[in-house]
N, C-alpha and C positions, 0 to 999 in steps of 0.2 A: 898637231899633224896637218900637213898640207897635202892636197891631192893635185897631181899634175895632169893636165889634159892638153896634150899637144904642147903649144907654146905658152899656155895659160896655166897659172898656178892658183888654185882655189884654196884659201885658208879656211879651215873649219871653224865652227862657232867656238869650240873649246879652245883652240889655239889663239884665236883673236882675243877671247876673254882673258886667257893666261898672259898674253903679251901686255895687256893693259894693267892687270892687277899685280903682276910680279914686280913692277916698279911704278906703283900708283902715283908717287910723288913726281916722278919724271913725266908721267903722262899728263898730270894736271899742270905742271910747269910749261909743257908744250902748248897746252890749251891757253894758258894765261898770256902767252907771248903773241898770240894771234892779234893782229892790229885792231880788229873790231872789238874783241874782248878786252884788250888792254885799254882802249879808248873809253869804253863804257864803265870799266872798273875805276879808272882814274876819276871820271866824272862823279861816280857814286861816292867814292871815298872823300872827294873834295867838297861835296855838297850835303851829304846826308846829315852831318852834324849840325847844320844850320836849320834843319827842319824841326819845328816845335809843336806841330799839331797834325792830326789826320788830314785836315783840309790842305795844309801846305804840302804834305807828302803827295797827296793825290793830284795836286795842281802841277807838279813837276813830272811830266810824262816819262822822262828818262829814268828818274829814280823809281817811279812807280813800276815801270816795265821791268827794270832790273831786279827789284825785290820780288816781284811776282814770278819771274823766270827762276830765280834762285830757289823758290819754294815749289817749283814744278807746276805753277799756276799760270803759265804764260797764256794758255787758251782762255783764261777767265778775265783777261785784262779789260775786255769790253764791258763786263758786268760791274760797273763802278759803284752802283748803289749797294750791291751785294757785298763787295769788298769793304766798302765804307762801314757797313754794319758789323762785319767781322772785326775790323780794327777798332771801331768805337766801343763795342761791348767788351773787347778783350777776352781774357780767359780766367779771370779771378773767380767769377761766380759760376756755379755749376750750371745755371740756366742761361749762360752767355751763348749767343748765337753760334759761335765757332765750336763750343762744346756740345752743341746739339747735332752737329753734322758728323756723319760717320767717317768722312774723309778727314784724316788728321792734318792734312797739309794746311788747312785754314787756321787751325789752332796753332800750328807751328809758325805761321806768318804773324799771328797776333802775339805770339810769345817773343819773336824777334823784334817786332816793332810794338812794344807794349805801351801804347799811349794811354790806355785806360788806367793802368796802374802807376805809370811813371811820369805821365804828363809831358811837359816840355823837355824833360831830361831823357826821354825814351831813346833818342837817337845818339846819346852820348856814350852808351854802353857798347862794349866790344861785340856783343851778340848782334847789335844792329849795324855794326860797321864791318869788321873783318869776318865776323860770323856769317853774315849774309854773303860776303864775297866768296868765302870758302864753299858755301852751298851753291853759289852761281857757277863756280869752276867745275864742281862735280856734276851738276846738272848739264852743263855744256859738254863735258866729256861724254856723258851718257848719250846725249842727243847725237853727238858726232859719231859715236860707235853705232848707234841705231841707223844712221844713214847707210851704213854698209851691211849691217846684220842686226835685225831687231832682236834676235836671240841674245846677242851680246849685251844690248841695252837692258833687256829684261834681267839678265844675270847680274849685271852691275847694280841695277836698282834693287834687286832682291838682297844682294850682299850688303848694301848700304842700310837697308831697313830691317834685316833679319832680327837683330837684337831687340827690336821694338815689338816683335811678335810674342804675345803671351797667351793667345787663345786662337782657336780656329776662326772665330769671328773677326779677329784682326786680319787674317788672310782674306776672308771673304769680303771684307769692307774695302779692299783695295784690289781692283780688277787685275792690275799688273802682277801682284803677288799671287793671286789666285790662278792666273794663267801659268805661272811658273810651276806651281804645285800640281795643277791638272796635267800639265805636259810631263812632268817628272813621273807622275803616277800612271801615265798613259790612260787617262780617263777620256771617254768620248765627249764630244761637244755637248751632247744632250745632258750631261751631268750638271752643267752650269745652269740649266733651266729647272733643276729639281728644287724642291722645297729647301729654303735656306737652312732651316734647322736640321734637316736630313743631311745636307752637305756638311754642316759643322760637325754633326755626330760622326760622320764617316771620317773626316779629317782627324778628329780627336782620337779615333780608334786606330787609324793606320799610321799616324805620325806621332813622334815624340816631340811635342811642341818645344820642350825645354832644350832640345838639341840646337835650336836656332840661336841660343845664347852662346853657343860654342863656335868660334870661328872655324875651327878645323872641321867640325861636323857639318857646318853650313857649306864649307868648301866642297866636301864630298857630295853633299846634296846637289850642289850646282854642277859638279862634274857629270852627275847623272842627267841633270836637266839639259846641259848643253849637248850631251850625246843623244837624248831623246828628241831635242829640237832639231838637231842635224838630220835625224832619220825622217822627221816629218817635213822639214824645210831644207832640202839640200842647198848648200851655200850659193850655188849658181842659179837657183830656181825658186825665188820666193818674192812676195810683195813686201818691201821693207816698211810700208805704212800700215799693213793690215792689222797688226796687234794694237797699234797706238791710234786707232780711229776713235770716233766719238763715243764708242761703247766701252773703251778701255779705261784703266785707272787714270790715264792722263787726259781723258776727255770729260764729258759731262754726263752724269747718271740721270735717269728719269726723276728721282726724288730731288736731286739738286736743281733741275730745271723748274720743278714746282716751286721751290724756295725762291729761285731767281725771279720767276714770273709774278711772285707776290710782292715784289719791290718795284719801285720806279727805276728803270735802268737809264744809264747814260749821264748820270750826275758826275760833276767834275770833282 
């Protein structure tokens, strides 16, 4: 639905979300053709296969930044010692650094570039090449959507990650997912400050977590989210950066800062 105001047409959150998802392949194709995206993608695919170690990967700023953005970790590019530890320890062992972090994006990065398990061959696998490119395109699409309407970016992000949700804690571990659920359930801001176990118990009680494995049910959930978001943030009247600030799932949580500060930062 679009709302006309004089000579201006305001596209609602739901309409914008639908326009993107109804033909997601075309939306991503459009993003891929952008000159800057095409240039960085060509560089990544042309060079990543030559990388044989974590050190070589981190020494190439363009490859490093591309892979981090693909995994939604663009804001963490400065924390090189932290990222090095993630990649060096990998994900094979239960006590690996990435597996100890509540944010699954780090484990995903270490899985895509699995130097710990695959050594010099890590970048020869499709998940390290086209797999990373696919993630980069989707991340760029979501960021682009968020420039116009943060609610659309949240909906796209939730849709992409819904099938990974198996418990209330999976939602609460990701501020962006939690924001979508709180908005959909019309919970007050104070709810986020409640005891984490109490929040989890409430979500388990009012949500059927298994529904997020069903794309149709997830779609219905996001229809409600976009409607609630529009009520709280009319399309012509909101701060597009508010949700994705430093306290969001795309920023840095206090526990993560503690982990970062325990390392020497700035390593190449």
